[in-house]
PyMOL Python script that loads the backbone (N, CA, C, O; Angstrom):
from pymol import cmd

cmd.read_pdbstr("""\
ATOM      1  N   UNK A   1       0.687  -1.423   0.063  1.00  0.00           N
ATOM      2  CA  UNK A   1       0.130  -0.055   0.005  1.00  0.00           C
ATOM      3  C   UNK A   1       0.950   1.283   0.133  1.00  0.00           C
ATOM      4  O   UNK A   1       1.703   1.584   1.058  1.00  0.00           O
ATOM      5  N   UNK A   2       0.672   1.963  -0.898  1.00  0.00           N
ATOM      6  CA  UNK A   2       1.449   3.184  -0.831  1.00  0.00           C
ATOM      7  C   UNK A   2       1.043   4.362  -0.421  1.00  0.00           C
ATOM      8  O   UNK A   2      -0.142   4.537  -0.702  1.00  0.00           O
ATOM      9  N   UNK A   3       1.688   5.523   0.301  1.00  0.00           N
ATOM     10  CA  UNK A   3       1.025   6.536   1.023  1.00  0.00           C
ATOM     11  C   UNK A   3       1.350   7.727   0.126  1.00  0.00           C
ATOM     12  O   UNK A   3       2.397   7.867  -0.507  1.00  0.00           O
ATOM     13  N   UNK A   4       0.272   8.601   0.155  1.00  0.00           N
ATOM     14  CA  UNK A   4       0.526  10.019  -0.306  1.00  0.00           C
ATOM     15  C   UNK A   4       1.247  10.769   0.504  1.00  0.00           C
ATOM     16  O   UNK A   4       1.524  10.366   1.634  1.00  0.00           O
ATOM     17  N   UNK A   5       1.678  12.034   0.020  1.00  0.00           N
ATOM     18  CA  UNK A   5       1.855  13.421   0.751  1.00  0.00           C
ATOM     19  C   UNK A   5       0.884  13.548   1.853  1.00  0.00           C
ATOM     20  O   UNK A   5       1.113  13.576   3.062  1.00  0.00           O
ATOM     21  N   UNK A   6      -0.422  13.633   1.124  1.00  0.00           N
ATOM     22  CA  UNK A   6      -1.369  14.032   1.855  1.00  0.00           C
ATOM     23  C   UNK A   6      -1.310  13.292   3.645  1.00  0.00           C
ATOM     24  O   UNK A   6      -1.436  13.801   4.758  1.00  0.00           O
ATOM     25  N   UNK A   7      -1.039  11.781   3.122  1.00  0.00           N
ATOM     26  CA  UNK A   7      -1.358  10.817   4.394  1.00  0.00           C
ATOM     27  C   UNK A   7      -0.628  11.223   5.437  1.00  0.00           C
ATOM     28  O   UNK A   7      -0.977  11.275   6.616  1.00  0.00           O
ATOM     29  N   UNK A   8       0.887  11.645   4.732  1.00  0.00           N
ATOM     30  CA  UNK A   8       1.826  11.963   5.627  1.00  0.00           C
ATOM     31  C   UNK A   8       1.893  13.146   6.191  1.00  0.00           C
ATOM     32  O   UNK A   8       2.492  13.312   7.254  1.00  0.00           O
ATOM     33  N   UNK A   9       1.467  13.820   5.739  1.00  0.00           N
ATOM     34  CA  UNK A   9       1.641  15.657   6.426  1.00  0.00           C
ATOM     35  C   UNK A   9       1.107  15.425   7.728  1.00  0.00           C
ATOM     36  O   UNK A   9       0.034  14.842   7.879  1.00  0.00           O
ATOM     37  N   UNK A  10       1.922  15.926   8.851  1.00  0.00           N
ATOM     38  CA  UNK A  10       1.747  16.297  10.092  1.00  0.00           C
ATOM     39  C   UNK A  10       2.627  15.192  10.978  1.00  0.00           C
ATOM     40  O   UNK A  10       2.817  15.296  12.190  1.00  0.00           O
ATOM     41  N   UNK A  11       3.042  14.294  10.275  1.00  0.00           N
ATOM     42  CA  UNK A  11       3.887  13.259  10.475  1.00  0.00           C
ATOM     43  C   UNK A  11       5.392  13.548  11.443  1.00  0.00           C
ATOM     44  O   UNK A  11       6.141  14.260  10.775  1.00  0.00           O
ATOM     45  N   UNK A  12       5.844  13.283  12.449  1.00  0.00           N
ATOM     46  CA  UNK A  12       7.176  13.558  12.663  1.00  0.00           C
ATOM     47  C   UNK A  12       8.102  12.291  12.542  1.00  0.00           C
ATOM     48  O   UNK A  12       7.825  11.174  12.981  1.00  0.00           O
ATOM     49  N   UNK A  13       9.330  12.679  11.823  1.00  0.00           N
ATOM     50  CA  UNK A  13       9.937  12.047  11.301  1.00  0.00           C
ATOM     51  C   UNK A  13      11.004  11.569  12.754  1.00  0.00           C
ATOM     52  O   UNK A  13      11.110  12.438  13.619  1.00  0.00           O
ATOM     53  N   UNK A  14      11.646  10.423  12.953  1.00  0.00           N
ATOM     54  CA  UNK A  14      12.212   9.557  14.072  1.00  0.00           C
ATOM     55  C   UNK A  14      13.633   9.679  13.777  1.00  0.00           C
ATOM     56  O   UNK A  14      14.470   8.864  14.163  1.00  0.00           O
ATOM     57  N   UNK A  15      13.928  10.893  12.965  1.00  0.00           N
ATOM     58  CA  UNK A  15      15.729  10.815  12.362  1.00  0.00           C
ATOM     59  C   UNK A  15      16.263  11.931  13.283  1.00  0.00           C
ATOM     60  O   UNK A  15      15.716  13.002  13.545  1.00  0.00           O
ATOM     61  N   UNK A  16      17.565  11.410  13.763  1.00  0.00           N
ATOM     62  CA  UNK A  16      18.744  12.437  14.544  1.00  0.00           C
ATOM     63  C   UNK A  16      19.764  12.757  13.328  1.00  0.00           C
ATOM     64  O   UNK A  16      19.895  12.140  12.271  1.00  0.00           O
ATOM     65  N   UNK A  17      20.373  13.779  13.741  1.00  0.00           N
ATOM     66  CA  UNK A  17      21.299  13.992  12.724  1.00  0.00           C
ATOM     67  C   UNK A  17      22.098  14.657  13.914  1.00  0.00           C
ATOM     68  O   UNK A  17      21.588  15.490  14.663  1.00  0.00           O
ATOM     69  N   UNK A  18      23.686  14.111  14.037  1.00  0.00           N
ATOM     70  CA  UNK A  18      24.708  14.681  14.647  1.00  0.00           C
ATOM     71  C   UNK A  18      25.821  15.089  13.900  1.00  0.00           C
ATOM     72  O   UNK A  18      26.004  14.286  12.986  1.00  0.00           O
ATOM     73  N   UNK A  19      26.564  15.913  13.903  1.00  0.00           N
ATOM     74  CA  UNK A  19      27.817  16.613  12.743  1.00  0.00           C
ATOM     75  C   UNK A  19      28.873  16.771  14.175  1.00  0.00           C
ATOM     76  O   UNK A  19      28.570  17.107  15.320  1.00  0.00           O
ATOM     77  N   UNK A  20      30.101  16.416  13.639  1.00  0.00           N
ATOM     78  CA  UNK A  20      31.578  16.312  14.372  1.00  0.00           C
ATOM     79  C   UNK A  20      32.216  17.298  13.768  1.00  0.00           C
ATOM     80  O   UNK A  20      32.698  16.986  12.680  1.00  0.00           O
ATOM     81  N   UNK A  21      32.420  18.682  14.213  1.00  0.00           N
ATOM     82  CA  UNK A  21      33.240  19.435  13.363  1.00  0.00           C
ATOM     83  C   UNK A  21      34.790  19.524  14.151  1.00  0.00           C
ATOM     84  O   UNK A  21      34.769  19.187  15.335  1.00  0.00           O
ATOM     85  N   UNK A  22      35.646  19.797  13.786  1.00  0.00           N
ATOM     86  CA  UNK A  22      36.896  20.723  14.189  1.00  0.00           C
ATOM     87  C   UNK A  22      36.821  22.091  14.006  1.00  0.00           C
ATOM     88  O   UNK A  22      36.650  22.679  12.938  1.00  0.00           O
ATOM     89  N   UNK A  23      36.996  22.696  15.420  1.00  0.00           N
ATOM     90  CA  UNK A  23      37.191  24.026  15.472  1.00  0.00           C
ATOM     91  C   UNK A  23      35.733  24.550  16.042  1.00  0.00           C
ATOM     92  O   UNK A  23      34.868  23.780  16.460  1.00  0.00           O
ATOM     93  N   UNK A  24      35.612  25.859  15.995  1.00  0.00           N
ATOM     94  CA  UNK A  24      34.413  26.658  16.869  1.00  0.00           C
ATOM     95  C   UNK A  24      33.187  27.088  15.871  1.00  0.00           C
ATOM     96  O   UNK A  24      32.213  27.687  16.329  1.00  0.00           O
ATOM     97  N   UNK A  25      33.289  26.740  14.442  1.00  0.00           N
ATOM     98  CA  UNK A  25      32.515  27.113  13.494  1.00  0.00           C
ATOM     99  C   UNK A  25      31.758  25.737  12.703  1.00  0.00           C
ATOM    100  O   UNK A  25      32.218  25.105  11.752  1.00  0.00           O
ATOM    101  N   UNK A  26      30.507  25.515  13.397  1.00  0.00           N
ATOM    102  CA  UNK A  26      29.973  24.192  13.163  1.00  0.00           C
ATOM    103  C   UNK A  26      29.578  24.463  11.677  1.00  0.00           C
ATOM    104  O   UNK A  26      29.435  23.391  11.089  1.00  0.00           O
ATOM    105  N   UNK A  27      29.409  25.289  11.069  1.00  0.00           N
ATOM    106  CA  UNK A  27      29.257  25.314   9.126  1.00  0.00           C
ATOM    107  C   UNK A  27      30.611  24.764   8.525  1.00  0.00           C
ATOM    108  O   UNK A  27      30.610  24.440   7.338  1.00  0.00           O
ATOM    109  N   UNK A  28      31.790  24.636   9.287  1.00  0.00           N
ATOM    110  CA  UNK A  28      32.783  24.339   8.618  1.00  0.00           C
ATOM    111  C   UNK A  28      32.945  22.818   8.455  1.00  0.00           C
ATOM    112  O   UNK A  28      33.623  22.194   9.271  1.00  0.00           O
ATOM    113  N   UNK A  29      32.297  22.163   7.347  1.00  0.00           N
ATOM    114  CA  UNK A  29      32.585  21.045   7.269  1.00  0.00           C
ATOM    115  C   UNK A  29      33.264  20.585   6.012  1.00  0.00           C
ATOM    116  O   UNK A  29      32.989  20.827   4.837  1.00  0.00           O
ATOM    117  N   UNK A  30      34.342  19.769   6.618  1.00  0.00           N
ATOM    118  CA  UNK A  30      35.591  19.608   5.616  1.00  0.00           C
ATOM    119  C   UNK A  30      35.810  17.992   5.929  1.00  0.00           C
ATOM    120  O   UNK A  30      35.162  17.303   6.717  1.00  0.00           O
ATOM    121  N   UNK A  31      36.921  17.590   5.075  1.00  0.00           N
ATOM    122  CA  UNK A  31      37.292  16.267   5.437  1.00  0.00           C
ATOM    123  C   UNK A  31      37.354  15.407   6.622  1.00  0.00           C
ATOM    124  O   UNK A  31      37.183  14.190   6.679  1.00  0.00           O
ATOM    125  N   UNK A  32      37.582  16.103   7.406  1.00  0.00           N
ATOM    126  CA  UNK A  32      37.507  15.502   8.908  1.00  0.00           C
ATOM    127  C   UNK A  32      36.501  15.499   9.752  1.00  0.00           C
ATOM    128  O   UNK A  32      36.511  15.065  10.904  1.00  0.00           O
ATOM    129  N   UNK A  33      35.299  16.167   8.961  1.00  0.00           N
ATOM    130  CA  UNK A  33      33.913  15.760   9.717  1.00  0.00           C
ATOM    131  C   UNK A  33      33.607  14.658   9.945  1.00  0.00           C
ATOM    132  O   UNK A  33      34.291  13.755   9.464  1.00  0.00           O
ATOM    133  N   UNK A  34      32.432  14.348  10.786  1.00  0.00           N
ATOM    134  CA  UNK A  34      31.888  13.342  10.590  1.00  0.00           C
ATOM    135  C   UNK A  34      30.254  13.431  10.671  1.00  0.00           C
ATOM    136  O   UNK A  34      29.777  14.178  11.526  1.00  0.00           O
ATOM    137  N   UNK A  35      29.661  12.931  10.085  1.00  0.00           N
ATOM    138  CA  UNK A  35      28.114  13.203  10.236  1.00  0.00           C
ATOM    139  C   UNK A  35      27.370  11.838  10.578  1.00  0.00           C
ATOM    140  O   UNK A  35      27.629  10.881   9.849  1.00  0.00           O
ATOM    141  N   UNK A  36      26.625  11.694  11.440  1.00  0.00           N
ATOM    142  CA  UNK A  36      25.422  10.480  11.893  1.00  0.00           C
ATOM    143  C   UNK A  36      24.021  10.835  11.534  1.00  0.00           C
ATOM    144  O   UNK A  36      23.378  11.832  11.861  1.00  0.00           O
ATOM    145  N   UNK A  37      23.715   9.926  10.874  1.00  0.00           N
ATOM    146  CA  UNK A  37      22.264  10.002  10.522  1.00  0.00           C
ATOM    147  C   UNK A  37      21.447   8.858  10.890  1.00  0.00           C
ATOM    148  O   UNK A  37      21.637   7.846  10.215  1.00  0.00           O
ATOM    149  N   UNK A  38      20.575   8.800  11.818  1.00  0.00           N
ATOM    150  CA  UNK A  38      19.624   7.573  12.058  1.00  0.00           C
ATOM    151  C   UNK A  38      18.661   8.016  13.042  1.00  0.00           C
ATOM    152  O   UNK A  38      18.471   9.188  13.366  1.00  0.00           O
ATOM    153  N   UNK A  39      18.063   6.984  13.497  1.00  0.00           N
ATOM    154  CA  UNK A  39      17.029   6.898  14.456  1.00  0.00           C
ATOM    155  C   UNK A  39      17.024   6.681  15.701  1.00  0.00           C
ATOM    156  O   UNK A  39      15.963   6.327  16.214  1.00  0.00           O
ATOM    157  N   UNK A  40      18.443   6.866  16.674  1.00  0.00           N
ATOM    158  CA  UNK A  40      18.678   6.390  17.891  1.00  0.00           C
ATOM    159  C   UNK A  40      18.395   7.894  18.652  1.00  0.00           C
ATOM    160  O   UNK A  40      18.674   9.058  18.364  1.00  0.00           O
ATOM    161  N   UNK A  41      17.799   7.328  19.605  1.00  0.00           N
ATOM    162  CA  UNK A  41      17.628   8.409  20.687  1.00  0.00           C
ATOM    163  C   UNK A  41      19.335   8.792  21.400  1.00  0.00           C
ATOM    164  O   UNK A  41      20.072   7.806  21.397  1.00  0.00           O
ATOM    165  N   UNK A  42      19.725   9.604  21.759  1.00  0.00           N
ATOM    166  CA  UNK A  42      21.016  10.083  22.314  1.00  0.00           C
ATOM    167  C   UNK A  42      20.931   9.913  23.839  1.00  0.00           C
ATOM    168  O   UNK A  42      21.131  10.789  24.681  1.00  0.00           O
ATOM    169  N   UNK A  43      20.550   8.437  24.073  1.00  0.00           N
ATOM    170  CA  UNK A  43      20.578   7.887  25.337  1.00  0.00           C
ATOM    171  C   UNK A  43      21.670   6.570  25.539  1.00  0.00           C
ATOM    172  O   UNK A  43      22.262   5.891  24.699  1.00  0.00           O
ATOM    173  N   UNK A  44      21.660   6.526  26.998  1.00  0.00           N
ATOM    174  CA  UNK A  44      22.507   5.208  27.126  1.00  0.00           C
ATOM    175  C   UNK A  44      21.856   3.997  26.656  1.00  0.00           C
ATOM    176  O   UNK A  44      22.398   3.087  26.029  1.00  0.00           O
ATOM    177  N   UNK A  45      20.449   4.083  27.077  1.00  0.00           N
ATOM    178  CA  UNK A  45      19.584   2.821  26.116  1.00  0.00           C
ATOM    179  C   UNK A  45      19.766   2.480  24.646  1.00  0.00           C
ATOM    180  O   UNK A  45      19.992   1.407  24.085  1.00  0.00           O
ATOM    181  N   UNK A  46      19.636   3.458  24.287  1.00  0.00           N
ATOM    182  CA  UNK A  46      19.871   3.262  22.996  1.00  0.00           C
ATOM    183  C   UNK A  46      21.261   3.028  22.038  1.00  0.00           C
ATOM    184  O   UNK A  46      21.406   2.422  20.977  1.00  0.00           O
ATOM    185  N   UNK A  47      22.250   3.810  22.924  1.00  0.00           N
ATOM    186  CA  UNK A  47      23.576   3.955  22.661  1.00  0.00           C
ATOM    187  C   UNK A  47      24.684   2.565  23.233  1.00  0.00           C
ATOM    188  O   UNK A  47      25.716   2.037  22.822  1.00  0.00           O
ATOM    189  N   UNK A  48      23.908   2.425  24.203  1.00  0.00           N
ATOM    190  CA  UNK A  48      24.647   0.986  25.109  1.00  0.00           C
ATOM    191  C   UNK A  48      25.606   1.729  26.244  1.00  0.00           C
ATOM    192  O   UNK A  48      26.012   2.879  26.080  1.00  0.00           O
ATOM    193  N   UNK A  49      25.880   1.028  27.273  1.00  0.00           N
ATOM    194  CA  UNK A  49      26.657   1.455  28.552  1.00  0.00           C
ATOM    195  C   UNK A  49      27.288   0.281  28.719  1.00  0.00           C
ATOM    196  O   UNK A  49      26.897  -0.793  28.261  1.00  0.00           O
ATOM    197  N   UNK A  50      28.211   0.448  29.337  1.00  0.00           N
ATOM    198  CA  UNK A  50      29.808  -0.381  29.718  1.00  0.00           C
ATOM    199  C   UNK A  50      28.928  -0.843  31.491  1.00  0.00           C
ATOM    200  O   UNK A  50      28.550  -0.060  32.363  1.00  0.00           O
ATOM    201  N   UNK A  51      28.855  -2.368  31.468  1.00  0.00           N
ATOM    202  CA  UNK A  51      28.641  -3.163  32.527  1.00  0.00           C
ATOM    203  C   UNK A  51      29.754  -3.649  33.081  1.00  0.00           C
ATOM    204  O   UNK A  51      30.102  -4.745  32.642  1.00  0.00           O
ATOM    205  N   UNK A  52      30.562  -3.063  34.091  1.00  0.00           N
ATOM    206  CA  UNK A  52      31.425  -3.376  34.572  1.00  0.00           C
ATOM    207  C   UNK A  52      31.516  -4.490  35.627  1.00  0.00           C
ATOM    208  O   UNK A  52      32.567  -4.851  36.157  1.00  0.00           O
ATOM    209  N   UNK A  53      30.499  -4.909  35.829  1.00  0.00           N
ATOM    210  CA  UNK A  53      30.116  -6.069  36.532  1.00  0.00           C
ATOM    211  C   UNK A  53      30.789  -6.993  36.016  1.00  0.00           C
ATOM    212  O   UNK A  53      31.845  -7.503  36.390  1.00  0.00           O
ATOM    213  N   UNK A  54      29.798  -7.308  34.661  1.00  0.00           N
ATOM    214  CA  UNK A  54      29.921  -8.210  33.721  1.00  0.00           C
ATOM    215  C   UNK A  54      30.974  -8.111  32.886  1.00  0.00           C
ATOM    216  O   UNK A  54      31.420  -9.181  32.473  1.00  0.00           O
ATOM    217  N   UNK A  55      31.433  -7.232  32.566  1.00  0.00           N
ATOM    218  CA  UNK A  55      32.329  -6.718  31.344  1.00  0.00           C
ATOM    219  C   UNK A  55      32.310  -6.492  29.821  1.00  0.00           C
ATOM    220  O   UNK A  55      33.131  -6.490  28.904  1.00  0.00           O
ATOM    221  N   UNK A  56      30.682  -6.256  30.022  1.00  0.00           N
ATOM    222  CA  UNK A  56      29.957  -6.175  28.624  1.00  0.00           C
ATOM    223  C   UNK A  56      29.443  -4.688  28.280  1.00  0.00           C
ATOM    224  O   UNK A  56      29.600  -3.695  28.991  1.00  0.00           O
ATOM    225  N   UNK A  57      28.762  -4.759  26.972  1.00  0.00           N
ATOM    226  CA  UNK A  57      28.320  -3.828  26.684  1.00  0.00           C
ATOM    227  C   UNK A  57      26.868  -4.040  26.821  1.00  0.00           C
ATOM    228  O   UNK A  57      26.460  -5.002  26.170  1.00  0.00           O
ATOM    229  N   UNK A  58      25.845  -3.299  27.600  1.00  0.00           N
ATOM    230  CA  UNK A  58      24.735  -3.648  27.559  1.00  0.00           C
ATOM    231  C   UNK A  58      23.588  -2.307  26.396  1.00  0.00           C
ATOM    232  O   UNK A  58      23.547  -1.077  26.424  1.00  0.00           O
ATOM    233  N   UNK A  59      22.892  -3.258  25.591  1.00  0.00           N
ATOM    234  CA  UNK A  59      22.197  -2.019  24.673  1.00  0.00           C
ATOM    235  C   UNK A  59      20.639  -2.610  24.880  1.00  0.00           C
ATOM    236  O   UNK A  59      20.334  -3.720  24.445  1.00  0.00           O
ATOM    237  N   UNK A  60      19.719  -1.778  25.569  1.00  0.00           N
ATOM    238  CA  UNK A  60      18.661  -2.425  25.488  1.00  0.00           C
ATOM    239  C   UNK A  60      17.766  -2.157  24.336  1.00  0.00           C
ATOM    240  O   UNK A  60      16.675  -2.679  24.566  1.00  0.00           O
ATOM    241  N   UNK A  61      17.791  -1.448  22.989  1.00  0.00           N
ATOM    242  CA  UNK A  61      16.988  -1.527  21.920  1.00  0.00           C
ATOM    243  C   UNK A  61      18.055  -1.365  20.686  1.00  0.00           C
ATOM    244  O   UNK A  61      19.201  -0.921  20.764  1.00  0.00           O
ATOM    245  N   UNK A  62      17.552  -1.718  19.837  1.00  0.00           N
ATOM    246  CA  UNK A  62      18.093  -1.685  18.471  1.00  0.00           C
ATOM    247  C   UNK A  62      17.514  -0.691  17.580  1.00  0.00           C
ATOM    248  O   UNK A  62      16.302  -0.482  17.639  1.00  0.00           O
ATOM    249  N   UNK A  63      18.479   0.141  16.510  1.00  0.00           N
ATOM    250  CA  UNK A  63      18.082   1.076  15.909  1.00  0.00           C
ATOM    251  C   UNK A  63      19.263   1.125  14.903  1.00  0.00           C
ATOM    252  O   UNK A  63      20.411   0.722  15.089  1.00  0.00           O
ATOM    253  N   UNK A  64      18.598   1.853  13.518  1.00  0.00           N
ATOM    254  CA  UNK A  64      19.501   2.250  12.690  1.00  0.00           C
ATOM    255  C   UNK A  64      19.995   3.371  12.163  1.00  0.00           C
ATOM    256  O   UNK A  64      19.321   4.333  11.796  1.00  0.00           O
ATOM    257  N   UNK A  65      21.326   3.258  12.110  1.00  0.00           N
ATOM    258  CA  UNK A  65      22.016   4.608  12.022  1.00  0.00           C
ATOM    259  C   UNK A  65      23.507   4.327  10.991  1.00  0.00           C
ATOM    260  O   UNK A  65      24.065   3.246  10.802  1.00  0.00           O
ATOM    261  N   UNK A  66      23.857   5.566  10.487  1.00  0.00           N
ATOM    262  CA  UNK A  66      24.733   5.556   8.992  1.00  0.00           C
ATOM    263  C   UNK A  66      25.743   6.831   9.732  1.00  0.00           C
ATOM    264  O   UNK A  66      25.318   7.912  10.141  1.00  0.00           O
ATOM    265  N   UNK A  67      27.213   6.342   9.764  1.00  0.00           N
ATOM    266  CA  UNK A  67      27.772   7.621  10.062  1.00  0.00           C
ATOM    267  C   UNK A  67      29.016   7.462   8.881  1.00  0.00           C
ATOM    268  O   UNK A  67      29.665   6.505   8.458  1.00  0.00           O
ATOM    269  N   UNK A  68      28.983   8.897   8.593  1.00  0.00           N
ATOM    270  CA  UNK A  68      30.161   9.235   7.545  1.00  0.00           C
ATOM    271  C   UNK A  68      31.135   9.753   8.592  1.00  0.00           C
ATOM    272  O   UNK A  68      31.008  10.606   9.471  1.00  0.00           O
ATOM    273  N   UNK A  69      32.118   8.995   8.237  1.00  0.00           N
ATOM    274  CA  UNK A  69      33.519   9.386   9.178  1.00  0.00           C
ATOM    275  C   UNK A  69      34.137  10.301   8.248  1.00  0.00           C
ATOM    276  O   UNK A  69      33.798  10.636   7.113  1.00  0.00           O
ATOM    277  N   UNK A  70      35.484  10.757   9.245  1.00  0.00           N
ATOM    278  CA  UNK A  70      36.517  11.398   8.386  1.00  0.00           C
ATOM    279  C   UNK A  70      37.170  10.457   7.174  1.00  0.00           C
ATOM    280  O   UNK A  70      37.412   9.250   7.199  1.00  0.00           O
ATOM    281  N   UNK A  71      37.352  11.330   6.211  1.00  0.00           N
ATOM    282  CA  UNK A  71      38.013  10.453   4.769  1.00  0.00           C
ATOM    283  C   UNK A  71      38.357  11.596   4.007  1.00  0.00           C
ATOM    284  O   UNK A  71      37.693  12.633   4.005  1.00  0.00           O
ATOM    285  N   UNK A  72      39.617  11.367   3.222  1.00  0.00           N
ATOM    286  CA  UNK A  72      40.311  12.177   2.197  1.00  0.00           C
ATOM    287  C   UNK A  72      39.147  12.378   1.199  1.00  0.00           C
ATOM    288  O   UNK A  72      38.383  11.473   0.863  1.00  0.00           O
ATOM    289  N   UNK A  73      39.098  13.510   0.808  1.00  0.00           N
ATOM    290  CA  UNK A  73      38.548  13.787  -0.258  1.00  0.00           C
ATOM    291  C   UNK A  73      36.683  13.707  -0.240  1.00  0.00           C
ATOM    292  O   UNK A  73      35.965  13.507  -1.220  1.00  0.00           O
ATOM    293  N   UNK A  74      36.328  13.890   0.923  1.00  0.00           N
ATOM    294  CA  UNK A  74      34.779  13.490   1.437  1.00  0.00           C
ATOM    295  C   UNK A  74      33.959  14.876   1.478  1.00  0.00           C
ATOM    296  O   UNK A  74      32.730  14.935   1.531  1.00  0.00           O
ATOM    297  N   UNK A  75      34.779  15.914   1.447  1.00  0.00           N
ATOM    298  CA  UNK A  75      34.009  16.919   1.767  1.00  0.00           C
ATOM    299  C   UNK A  75      32.756  17.415   0.827  1.00  0.00           C
ATOM    300  O   UNK A  75      31.666  17.703   1.321  1.00  0.00           O
ATOM    301  N   UNK A  76      32.999  17.476  -0.425  1.00  0.00           N
ATOM    302  CA  UNK A  76      32.237  17.843  -1.419  1.00  0.00           C
ATOM    303  C   UNK A  76      30.919  16.810  -1.207  1.00  0.00           C
ATOM    304  O   UNK A  76      29.863  17.319  -1.584  1.00  0.00           O
ATOM    305  N   UNK A  77      30.815  15.550  -0.709  1.00  0.00           N
ATOM    306  CA  UNK A  77      29.688  14.670  -0.514  1.00  0.00           C
ATOM    307  C   UNK A  77      28.839  14.856   0.981  1.00  0.00           C
ATOM    308  O   UNK A  77      27.671  14.585   1.258  1.00  0.00           O
ATOM    309  N   UNK A  78      29.841  15.384   1.735  1.00  0.00           N
ATOM    310  CA  UNK A  78      29.208  15.609   3.300  1.00  0.00           C
ATOM    311  C   UNK A  78      28.538  16.883   3.190  1.00  0.00           C
ATOM    312  O   UNK A  78      27.957  17.360   4.165  1.00  0.00           O
TER     313      UNK A  78
END
""", "prot")
cmd.dss("prot")
cmd.show_as("cartoon", "prot")
cmd.util.cbc("prot")
cmd.orient("prot")
């Protein structure tokens, strides 16, 4: 079943975006910039936390995300 634009109007998307840049200017996107696009909430439940007693990482839910990390000649793509 396909959805029309009218059916989707008013829906809030569950997407998060995080940009990591060097320096004080957040608009300075360059080869060293990292960009995350995904649906994780920014919390320990979503990203996981280290359980020191069991020496393991505990993750309470799974979500999808993509990271565009630092890479030579990647400024134009980012």
